[in-house]
C-alpha positions in Angstrom: -26.4 122.9 39.1 -30.2 123.4 38.8 -33.0 121.7 40.7 -36.4 120.9 39.3 -39.3 119.7 41.4 -42.3 117.7 40.2 -45.1 115.8 41.8 -46.2 112.3 40.8 -48.8 110.2 42.6 -48.7 112.4 45.7 -44.9 111.8 46.1 -42.2 114.4 45.6 -39.1 113.7 43.5 -35.9 115.7 43.1 -34.3 115.7 39.7 -30.8 116.9 39.5 -29.5 118.3 36.2 -25.7 118.4 35.7 -24.1 120.8 33.3 -23.4 119.1 30.0 -19.7 118.7 29.3 -18.3 119.4 25.9 -18.3 116.3 23.6 -14.4 116.2 23.3 -14.1 116.1 27.1 -16.8 113.4 27.4 -15.0 111.2 24.8 -11.6 111.7 26.4 -13.0 110.7 29.8 -14.7 107.6 28.4 -11.5 106.6 26.7 -9.5 107.0 29.9 -11.9 104.9 31.8 -11.7 102.1 29.2 -7.9 102.2 29.3 -7.7 102.0 33.1 -10.3 99.2 33.2 -8.4 97.2 30.6 -5.1 97.6 32.4 -6.6 96.4 35.7 -8.2 93.4 34.0 -4.9 92.4 32.3 -3.0 92.8 35.5 -5.4 90.5 37.4 -5.3 87.9 34.6 -1.6 87.7 34.1 -0.3 88.6 37.6 -2.8 87.1 40.0 -0.2 86.4 42.7 1.0 90.0 42.9 -2.3 91.2 44.2 -1.5 90.0 47.7 1.6 89.7 49.9 3.4 86.4 49.9 2.6 83.9 52.6 5.2 83.4 55.4 6.2 80.1 53.8 6.6 81.7 50.4 8.6 84.4 52.0 11.2 82.0 53.4 11.4 79.9 50.2 11.9 82.8 47.9 14.9 84.2 49.7 18.2 84.1 47.9 20.5 81.1 48.4 22.7 83.3 50.6 19.8 84.5 52.7 18.4 80.9 53.1 21.8 79.7 54.2 21.6 82.2 57.1 18.0 81.3 58.0 17.4 80.4 61.6 17.2 76.7 62.1 13.7 75.3 61.3 12.4 78.7 60.3 10.7 77.1 57.3 8.7 74.9 59.7 7.8 78.0 61.8 6.4 79.7 58.7 3.5 77.2 58.7 2.1 78.8 61.8 3.7 82.2 62.3 3.1 85.3 60.2 5.6 87.8 61.6 8.7 85.7 60.8 11.2 88.5 61.1 10.0 89.5 64.5 9.8 85.9 65.6 13.3 85.2 64.5 14.7 88.3 66.2 12.9 87.4 69.4 14.2 83.8 69.4 17.7 85.1 69.0 17.2 87.6 71.8 15.8 85.0 74.2 18.5 82.5 73.3 21.2 85.2 74.0 19.7 86.0 77.4 19.6 82.3 78.3 23.1 81.9 76.9 22.1 79.0 74.6 22.3 78.5 70.8 19.1 79.5 69.1 19.0 76.1 67.4 18.3 74.5 70.8 15.4 76.8 71.5 13.9 76.2 68.0 14.3 72.5 68.3 12.5 72.2 71.7 9.7 74.4 70.5 9.2 72.4 67.4 9.3 69.1 69.5 6.6 70.4 71.8 4.3 72.4 69.5 5.6 72.5 65.9 5.7 76.3 66.5 1.9 76.6 66.9 1.4 79.0 69.8 -2.2 78.1 70.2 -2.0 74.3 70.2 -3.2 72.3 73.1 -1.9 68.9 74.2 -3.7 66.2 72.4 -3.5 63.8 75.3 -5.5 66.0 77.6 -2.8 67.2 80.0 -4.0 70.8 79.7 -0.6 72.0 78.4 -0.7 74.7 75.7 1.6 76.8 73.6 5.1 76.8 72.2 6.7 74.8 75.0 3.4 73.3 76.2 3.0 75.3 79.4 1.1 73.3 82.0 -1.7 75.3 83.8 0.2 75.3 87.1 3.3 76.5 85.3 1.3 79.3 83.7 0.0 80.4 87.1 3.6 80.5 88.5 4.3 83.0 85.7 1.2 85.0 86.7 -0.7 84.2 83.5 -3.4 81.7 82.6 -3.0 78.8 80.1 -6.0 80.2 78.2 -4.4 83.6 77.9 -1.1 82.0 76.7 -3.0 80.1 74.1 -4.5 83.3 72.6 -1.1 85.0 72.4 0.9 85.5 69.2 4.2 83.6 69.1 6.4 86.7 69.7 4.5 87.7 72.8 4.4 84.1 74.1 8.2 84.0 73.8 8.4 86.4 76.7 6.9 83.7 78.9 9.1 81.0 77.4 12.1 83.1 78.6 10.6 83.7 82.0 10.0 80.0 82.5 13.4 78.8 81.3 15.2 81.5 83.3 13.5 80.3 86.5 14.7 76.8 85.7 18.1 78.1 85.0 18.3 79.9 88.3 17.1 76.9 90.2 19.1 74.1 88.5 22.0 75.8 86.7 23.1 76.6 83.2 21.8 74.6 80.2 24.7 72.5 78.8 23.1 70.6 75.9 20.0 70.3 73.8 18.8 67.4 75.9 19.3 69.3 79.0 17.2 72.2 77.7 14.4 69.8 76.7 14.5 68.1 80.1 13.9 71.6 81.6 10.6 71.6 79.8 9.6 68.0 80.3 10.8 67.2 83.8 13.2 69.7 85.4 14.1 67.4 88.3 15.7 65.0 85.8 18.4 67.6 84.9 21.9 66.6 85.9 20.7 63.0 86.7 22.2 59.8 85.4 21.1 58.8 81.9 19.2 55.8 83.3 17.0 58.1 85.3 13.3 57.4 84.6 10.9 60.3 84.0 7.8 58.3 83.3 6.8 54.7 83.5 3.8 52.4 82.8 1.0 52.3 83.8 0.9 56.0 84.8 -1.1 58.7 83.0 2.1 60.7 82.7 3.7 57.8 80.7 0.6 57.5 78.5 0.7 61.2 77.8 4.5 61.0 76.9 4.8 57.5 75.5 6.0 58.9 72.2 9.3 59.7 74.0 9.9 56.0 74.8 12.5 55.3 72.1 13.1 51.7 72.9 9.5 50.9 73.8 10.4 49.3 77.1 7.6 51.0 79.1 9.9 53.6 80.6 10.9 57.1 79.4 14.5 57.6 80.5 17.0 60.4 79.9 18.6 58.1 77.4 15.4 57.9 75.5 15.1 61.7 75.5 18.7 62.1 74.3 18.3 59.6 71.5 15.1 61.3 70.3 16.8 64.7 70.3 19.7 63.3 68.3 17.5 61.5 65.8 15.1 64.4 65.2 17.4 67.4 65.4 20.9 66.4 64.5 21.9 69.9 63.6 20.8 71.4 66.9 22.1 68.3 68.8 25.6 68.9 67.5 25.5 72.6 68.3 27.3 73.6 71.5 27.6 76.9 73.3 31.2 77.4 72.2 30.3 77.4 68.5 27.0 79.2 68.7 
């Protein structure tokens, strides 16, 4: 490589001279560049979807029929908010095993509370956040803030789902049904009560924030209402019991 210096209008420029390649090599290089460019263009035009990884929802839907038959209950719904589906599914199964409940129950209550959006906040202004709608006081009892929970990925937040439900389990006993598990999130004191037991009633703020649970619209949310809602929305999980899980 040689370097030539010249002045122009009181400024100095550096001119680099590269050794001239033989013509056959230059022609071969040009031809190679044209071929590579053409292949890349063709690939983008006719295979646009292969340029990026499939979305979580596409990942679930493109599984084989056999794989889909083994999908975790409501996993396709979870794919709308969760990217790391494999880790999420594995964590749900681990947490369910530790709590000694069917994973279908855990998936159902999380969907009922948050539709699997770990960052969602309660639309009625209760301050609840996350997969099972942790109340701020509940979060503090777990030595974490509601705001921090809201920022967590689903897999990490499942650690706190486990901690909370394990506390309720130790205090009130084993979970014996989908409705019982859901009551542990809504109103733990209602567990093991008669089905006419009232959780919320008009005209309280708590009733207004949970009025969607009032299945018969009589101004009271009873355990019967909660049970009917679980059976109506999640028949597969509702029929699942511990012995068959």
